[in-house]
C-alpha positions, 0 to 999 in steps of 0.5 A: 736056910731061906723061907721060900714063901711065894710072896717074899718081896723084892726078888730083884734085890737077889742079895736079900735072898742068897748072899752066896752068889757073887756072879749074876746075869741080869739086864740093863734097865738104864745108864745115865750120866751122874750129872743127869739123875735127880739131886737127891739121888746125887746127894747120896754120893760124895764127890764121884768121878766126873765121868761117872755114870749110874747103872740100873739093871732088872736084878742085882746082887750089889748090896747097897750101903745101908743098915750099918754095912758098906756097899759091895764093889765089883764089875758089871760087863757085857758079852763083848767084855766092856766093863763097868767098875762099880764103886759105890751102890745106893738105894734111890730116894726118889724111887726106893726100890731102884738100886743105883750103881755108881761107876765108870768105864775105864777103858772105853766110852759106854757101850751098853745098850738098852735091854743089854745082857749084863754080868754082874760080879762082886768083889767076893772077898769084900762081901765076905768081909762085910758079912763077917763083921755084920754077923759078929754084931748080931752075936755080940748084941745077943751075948750082951743080953744073955750076960745082962738079962735083967739090965733092960737093955734095948738094941739101938744103932749099929754100925758094922763097917770094919775098923770102926764097928759098934753096936748101941744099947739104951741102958747100962753096961758096966765096964766089969762085964766087957770080959764075960760079954766078949767070952759069951760072944766067942762061945756062940761063934765057936759053936757052929750055929746056923744063921738063917734068913726068914720073912716074917709079918710084924706079929712074928717080928716082935714075937721072935726078934730080940730087938729092933722092932721099933718102927716095923709099921712104918717100914711096911707102909713104905713097902706098900708105897713102893708096891710091896703088898706082902706084909713081910719083913726080913729077919736074921736068925742065929739059931737057937739064940735070937733074931733081929730085923735086918736087910744086911748080908751074913755068913751061913754059920757063926764059926765062919766069923772068927774071933770077936774082941770088944774094944771099948764100952762107952757111955753117954746120954743114956746110950752105951756103945760097944765097939768091937773088932773081928779077927 
């Protein structure tokens, strides 16, 4: 379920509103050799192939790397079947509302023309994998709060990269609670609970979100600088369990996540890192 208020921002970022869309028609807005884009944007990409281009469109289903979640990959093609293979996607530093698709034309020289109609297709299996791990991270964090309601845990950074995923908290999670938190996370998952996306103002965010609300005003200020005057921010809700500010992609129901396993609980300098895996 997605809120349908007409003031929802970023209609061009389709992945924010419907993560189930894997194929999308769009229009080319720019195609630039990688070496010709601003240096600040070049720094987002590590050692791209020499024949790489940056492509932008009027709207996109490609999730850009960020928020602890890897970027989507896939293809963008024109009606003549000339194909652009997307290997990494990032949000521009110089123009934050622009989504930069890094890729190459493996079989031919670039043939896309300005305003050309294009068909985007993401790697659906990779999107589902990333959504599973990201949703699992939220479930695990909420489980930790449920098992230790009086511990004063404050949510910190998170990485949802398969194979190295973790959620961090300010505060202490004693190692003897590892099994209980893992069991609660899997209990929440097997309940087949709905996962909703909302667009809320700052006051609602602070009222309904379990954590992660530090810096919301700075996020709004950045949005306004980019032309978004809606005053709304995106949140993910595990129905009846809790919510977090989040711009990532998620599964529609917790039962789709699979089994969550806590690999390790590590503590350093007042930060508790809970590493996890999904099976």
